[in-house]
C-alpha positions in Angstrom: -1.0 -78.0 223.5 -4.4 -77.8 221.8 -6.2 -79.9 219.1 -9.2 -78.0 217.6 -11.8 -80.5 216.1 -14.3 -79.2 213.6 -17.1 -81.7 212.5 -18.2 -80.4 209.2 -21.2 -81.4 206.9 -21.3 -79.3 203.6 -19.6 -76.3 205.1 -17.2 -75.4 202.1 -18.3 -71.8 202.2 -17.5 -71.3 205.9 -14.6 -73.7 206.7 -11.9 -71.7 205.1 -12.6 -68.4 207.0 -13.1 -70.3 210.3 -9.6 -71.8 209.9 -8.2 -68.4 209.3 -9.9 -67.2 212.4 -8.6 -70.0 214.6 -5.1 -69.5 213.3 -5.3 -65.7 214.1 -6.6 -66.5 217.6 -4.0 -69.1 218.5 -0.9 -68.6 216.3 1.0 -66.4 218.8 -0.1 -68.3 222.0 0.8 -72.0 221.8 1.2 -75.0 219.5 -2.1 -76.1 218.1 -3.5 -78.2 215.2 -6.9 -78.0 213.5 -8.7 -81.4 212.6 -11.4 -81.1 210.0 -13.8 -84.1 209.8 -15.6 -84.1 206.5 -18.7 -86.1 207.5 -19.8 -87.3 204.1 -19.9 -83.9 202.5 -21.0 -83.4 198.9 -19.1 -80.2 198.5 -15.4 -79.2 198.7 -15.0 -78.9 202.5 -12.2 -81.4 202.6 -10.3 -79.7 199.8 -10.9 -76.2 201.1 -9.7 -77.1 204.6 -6.4 -78.5 203.4 -5.8 -75.7 200.9 -6.5 -73.1 203.6 -4.0 -74.9 205.9 -1.3 -74.8 203.1 -1.9 -71.2 202.4 -1.6 -70.2 206.1 1.3 -72.5 207.0 -1.0 -73.9 209.6 -1.2 -77.5 210.8 -4.4 -78.7 209.3 -5.5 -82.4 209.1 -8.5 -83.4 207.1 -10.5 -86.6 207.6 -12.9 -87.8 205.0 -15.9 -90.1 206.0 -17.3 -92.2 203.2 -20.8 -91.3 204.4 -22.3 -89.3 207.1 -22.4 -90.8 210.5 -23.4 -87.6 212.5 -21.8 -84.9 214.6 -21.0 -86.9 217.5 -19.2 -89.7 215.8 -17.4 -87.1 213.5 -15.9 -85.5 216.6 -14.8 -88.8 217.9 -13.0 -89.5 214.6 -11.2 -86.2 215.1 -10.3 -86.7 218.6 -8.7 -90.2 217.8 -6.4 -88.3 215.5 -5.5 -85.6 218.0 -1.8 -85.3 219.0 -2.3 -82.8 221.9 -3.4 -83.5 225.4 -6.1 -80.9 225.3 -8.8 -80.8 222.6 -11.5 -78.1 221.7 -14.5 -78.5 219.5 -16.3 -75.8 217.5 -19.3 -76.1 215.1 -18.0 -75.6 211.5 -20.7 -73.3 210.5 -18.8 -70.3 211.9 -21.4 -69.4 214.6 -18.9 -70.1 217.4 -16.3 -67.4 217.7 -12.6 -68.7 217.7 -11.7 -65.6 219.6 -13.2 -67.2 222.6 -10.8 -70.2 222.5 -7.9 -68.7 224.4 -10.4 -67.7 227.2 -11.7 -71.2 227.6 -8.2 -72.8 227.5 -7.1 -70.3 230.1 -10.0 -71.4 232.3 -9.1 -75.0 231.6 -5.5 -74.5 232.7 -6.7 -73.3 236.1 -8.6 -76.6 236.8 -6.9 -79.1 239.0 -9.1 -82.0 238.3 -7.8 -84.6 235.9 -11.2 -84.9 234.1 -13.2 -81.7 233.3 -15.0 -79.9 230.6 -15.1 -76.1 229.9 -18.4 -75.3 228.0 -19.4 -72.1 226.3 -22.7 -70.3 227.2 -24.2 -68.5 224.3 -26.2 -66.0 226.4 -26.9 -63.7 223.4 -27.8 -66.3 220.6 -28.0 -65.1 217.0 -30.8 -67.5 216.0 -34.6 -67.1 215.3 -37.0 -66.6 218.2 -38.4 -70.1 217.5 -35.0 -71.7 217.6 -34.2 -69.9 220.8 -37.5 -71.1 222.3 -36.7 -74.7 221.4 -33.2 -74.4 222.9 -34.5 -72.9 226.1 -37.1 -75.6 226.6 -34.7 -78.3 225.7 -32.1 -77.0 228.2 -34.6 -76.8 231.0 -36.0 -80.2 230.4 -32.5 -81.7 230.2 -31.3 -79.9 233.4 -34.5 -80.9 235.3 -33.7 -84.6 234.7 -30.0 -84.7 234.5 -29.0 -81.9 236.9 -25.8 -81.0 234.9 -26.2 -77.4 235.9 -25.3 -76.2 232.4 -27.5 -73.4 230.7 -26.5 -74.2 227.2 -25.3 -77.7 226.7 -25.9 -77.4 222.9 -23.0 -74.9 222.5 -20.5 -76.4 220.2 -17.6 -74.6 221.9 -16.0 -76.9 224.5 -12.5 -77.6 225.9 -11.9 -81.1 227.3 -8.7 -83.1 228.0 -8.3 -85.5 225.0 -7.9 -88.6 227.4 -11.1 -87.6 229.2 -13.1 -87.2 225.9 -11.9 -90.8 224.7 -13.0 -92.3 228.1 -16.5 -91.1 227.5 -19.2 -93.4 226.2 -19.7 -92.7 222.5 -23.2 -92.7 220.9 -25.2 -90.6 218.4 -25.9 -87.0 219.7 -23.6 -87.5 222.7 -21.9 -84.2 222.0 -24.9 -82.5 223.7 -24.2 -84.4 226.8 -20.5 -84.0 227.4 -21.1 -82.0 230.8 -23.3 -84.7 232.2 -21.0 -87.4 231.0 -18.0 -85.7 232.5 -19.8 -85.2 235.9 -20.8 -88.9 235.7 -17.1 -89.8 235.9 -16.6 -87.6 238.8 -15.0 -84.7 236.8 -15.5 -80.9 236.9 -17.6 -78.9 234.7 -17.3 -75.0 234.2 -19.3 -72.6 232.2 -17.8 -69.7 230.3 -19.9 -66.9 228.5 -19.0 -66.8 224.8 -19.9 -64.9 221.7 -22.5 -66.2 219.1 -22.7 -65.1 215.6 -25.0 -65.3 212.6 -24.5 -68.1 210.1 -23.2 -66.5 206.9 -23.5 -69.3 204.5 -25.5 -72.6 204.2 -28.3 -74.0 206.2 -28.5 -75.7 209.7 -28.6 -79.5 209.6 -31.1 -79.7 212.5 -34.9 -79.1 212.5 -37.4 -78.9 215.4 -38.3 -82.5 214.9 -34.9 -84.2 214.9 -34.1 -82.0 217.9 -37.2 -82.7 219.9 -37.7 -86.4 219.3 -34.1 -87.6 219.7 -33.7 -85.2 222.6 -36.4 -86.9 224.6 -35.0 -90.3 223.8 -31.4 -89.3 224.6 -32.3 -87.6 228.0 -34.0 -90.9 229.2 -31.0 -92.9 228.0 -28.7 -90.5 229.8 -30.8 -90.8 232.9 -30.4 -94.5 232.9 -26.6 -94.2 232.1 -25.9 -91.8 235.0 -27.9 -93.9 237.5 -26.1 -97.1 236.5 -22.6 -95.5 236.7 -20.4 -95.8 239.7 -17.3 -93.8 240.5 -14.9 -95.6 242.7 -13.0 -93.9 245.5 -9.5 -95.4 246.0 -8.2 -95.3 249.4 -5.0 -97.0 249.0 -2.8 -98.8 246.5 0.1 -101.0 247.6 2.3 -103.5 245.9 4.4 -106.5 247.2 7.1 -105.9 244.5 10.4 -105.2 246.2 12.4 -105.5 243.1 14.8 -102.6 242.2 14.1 -103.3 238.5 
């Protein structure tokens, strides 16, 4: 049913509790797996994830990168190992609430389109005023150019068909543009309000500088990609093969 992918960079203090919460939220609902991608961690994220899975009797798969390649590529590594047709992503820092997962999955099951994305909206963010200001500015700037209609594209909580995710163009920071990329392929995007929590342990891997500069470059690149993309409309398919084989 659901593959939950957690890209992690030095989150040993958070990953165990997060896996426990995911297990609690999903265990009585449907089959699921948790895929933790250790993106070149210098701590025990990999070992803690596996040990937590064994303790809970939960299906946890851990993938270890030899060196860090970034959040977007880490997610792709996880999705390539997914065994279910629907996948979800959460940030491994614990700020996304796993209790929201069933709500997003339920929303996804109501969508008839083959390609779609259900993305969380952190309406009441638990971040510093400066970080919230950066996010509001970035979201308005992005939406003004890409017109994806999403108020919070940076939310790590997303549900997407696994096949759809693997069809998207993959590049560094692409996880921030999933809604625009899904729309580019003719898919449907829906937004669902979710809870947001304080980070309990560790530090954010992003700064104002690496958010702002790469954000400008990425939005311009996305604008080019969207304008160059074409979605075919197939009217009819026929075959001349009359064999009964």
